[in-house]
N, C-alpha and C positions, 0 to 999 in steps of 0.2 A: 632664255630667261636670264636677266642680269640682276645683280644685287646693287642696292644703293649703299654707299660706304661713307663713313664720316671719320675724319681724323682731326682731333683737337690739337695734339702736339706729339711729336715723336723726337725725343732727345733734344731738339733745338727748334726754334721757330723756322718755318719753311718760307723762303722769300715768295712774294706774291707771284712773280713770273714762273717760278718753279712749281708752285702749287697749281697754277693754271695748267701748266704742261703735264703735271702728274695727273690732274683730274681728266684732262683730255685723253691721256694714255689709258687711264683706268676705264674710260668709256669704250675704248677699242679692244680691251683685253677681256676675253671670255674663256669658257671652258676649253676652246680649241687651242689656247695658248699654254696649256698645262705643261707642255714640253719645255717651255722657257723658264718657268719659275716654280717648279714643284719642289717639295722638301727634299726628295732624294737627290736632285741635282745640286741644290744648295750645299748639302753636306758633302756630296761627292767632290764639288769644286774645292771646298776647304780642305778635305782630306788629300786631294791630289797635290795641293800646294805643300802640305805639311808631311806627306807620306812618301817622299821620294826615296828615303833610305830608312824604311820602317824596320824596327827590330822589336823584339819582346822587351818590355820595360818593367823594371821592378815596381812593385806596389808598396803601399804602407805596410807596416809590420802586421803579419797575420792574414793578409789578403792574398788571393791567388795572383800570379803574374799578370800584368796588363798585356792584352793581346787579343788575337782572334781565336775563338774556340769553335769546335764542331761537335754537336751532340750525336749520339748513336741514332737518334730519331731523324737526323738529317737537317737539323736547324742550326745554322751558323750564327754566332753572336760575338759582340765585342765587349770585353770587360776592361774598364779603365779604373784601376785601383790606386791611382797616384794621388788622390785627394782624400781628405778626411771622410767624405761620403763617396763611396765608389759609384761609378756610372756604368750603365748597361744599355746596350741597344742590339736588337735583332738586326742582322746585316741587311735583311730585305725590307726593313721598315724604317720609318722616319723618326719615330719617337725615342728619345733618350730618357731612361728612368734613373732616378736617384735611389740607390738601395740603402737600406738600414740593416746593419748586422746585429743579430741577436744570438746569444749562446744557446746551444742545444745539448741534449744528452751525449755522452761519450766524447765531449770536447769539440763536437761539430759546431759550425757557425751557419746560421740560416740568414740569407739575404732576402729582404722583402721590399716591395715598392711602397709608395705612400698610402696605398689602399689596404696594405696588410697582406697582400698576396705573396706567397712564397715563390721566389724566382730561382734562387740557387741554394744549394747546400754544399758546404765545403768541409771535408774531414781534416783532422790534424795532420794527416799524411799528404794533404794536397789534392785529394780526390774531389772532383767537381761534378755535381748532378744538377741538371736543368729541369725545371718543372714548367710545363705548358699545357694548353688544352689538348694538344696532340699526345703528350706524355704526362698525364696528371700524376702518375706514380713515380715520375722521375726518369730521366734518361742520362746516363753517364756522358760527360763531355771531356774532350781533350784539347789542350793547347796546340794549335796547328801553325801559328805564325804570329808576326807582329801586326800591329794596327795603329793608325794615327790616333792621337788623343781625341776624345769626344768633346768638341767645342761648339759654341754657338756660331752660326754662320752670319756674317754681315750682309746687309742688303742695300741700304740707302733709301731715301724718301720716295723716289720715283718707283723703285722696285717694290717698296712696301705698298704704295697705292695699287699697283698692278696686282700684287699678291692678294691684297684684300678683295679686290674686285673678282679675281679668279676664284678664291675660296668661297666668297659669298655666292657666286654663280653656281658653284658646285653644290653648296648646301641647299640653295633654293631649288635647283633641279632635283636633288634627292628627295625633297619634301613636297615638290609640286606647287610651291608658293613662295612669295618674296620673303626673304629673311635679311634683315638689316644688320650690318656689322659696324659697331662703334669701337673706336680705339683711342685711348687717351693715356699719354705717358711721355716723360721727358728725361728719364734716367737711363734706360737700357733698351735701345732699339732691338738689339739681338734677342733679348729675352722676350720682348713683345712678339717678335716674328715667330719664335719657337712656340710661344703660348698660343698664337693664332693658328699655327699648323696643327698643334695637338688638339685644341678645342674643336676646330672644324672637322678634323678627322674623326674625333669621337662622335660628333653629331651625325656625320655621314654614315658611320658604322651602325649607329642606332637606327637611322632611317632605313637602312637596308635589311634590318633584322625584323622578322615577324614578331619576335618577342618584345622588342624595345620600341618599335615605331610608334605605337600608341602613346608612349610617354612624351612624345614630341608634338602632340596634337595642338598645343597652345603656343609653341615656340614661334616668336615673331622677330626677335632680335638677339644678337650676341654682343655683349659688351665686355671689353677687356680694359682694366685700369690698373694702376700701380697703387700699392698700399703697404702697410707695415706687416701684413701677414697674408700668406697665400690662402685663398678660400674659393669656394664655388657655391653659388646659390641660384635657384631657379624659381622665380616668382613673377606672376602676372605676365607671362610670355617672354620674359627677358632672362637669358642665361648670363649671369654676371660672374666673370672670372677675375679674381684679384691676384696679382703677382707681386712678389717682394724682390726688387732688384738687388737689395743688399745680400740676398742669399743665392744669387745666380740661379742655376738650374733647380736647386732645392726649393727656390721660392716660386716655382711654377707647378700648379696641380697637374697630375698625370691624367691620361685619358680614363684610367680606371676610376679615379676619384670623380671626374666629371660625369661619367656614366652613372655612378652610384648616386651622385647628388641629384641628377635629373630623375632617376628611377624612384628615389625616396621623397621627392618633392610633394608637398601637399596639393 
């Protein structure tokens, strides 16, 4: 099963010949080509270029050092605290979360994602605790090495057409029916690529869950557009994700926010 895709604009107008070539390539790319354009490989390629001499990097004041951590529950993750909003990614997953620090008792700091879920707790002495489904009560984590900065991977227009077709096919297969992917934007191709990966991965996770699959019964299309404020709505079969290029990763809803929006839709 393949998905139909539609691109109105991505960063700049696509020449007609290139658009035809991209469309032809998209027709040929399906789930079997996931090895070529999956999110893990996109990020791995970027990190390989930037991480030849990786070291532990200092973070902004009050944040843990930027680098690779390993929890006692066995979950490795990367913390990038070099920006005003720290970034977080599980090493074995593709999604990068923007964390929001909030003060806690005894001088601790709690880092939450955009859905309000607690991800990390850091003590004044630098102790780090990771909170996950595997360890809901927290698992101590230790810095074990350096890590490349968490950045958005470039792709290009032909690669984007192929990625859209691939992800649309995977969503359609997961749900057993055609799901159309529409994308419109001309300011940040990298953010659109990341939002596409995060959104479709959230839908696939829901489709595979007995608890959430019924929430997707009416889903027929996924639309990603640029706007002044990141948001998610699910109405009349269309999952609309708005990203704000001015805010970079912070302007893209997380998978947790997408799942919550679908689950709470009327």
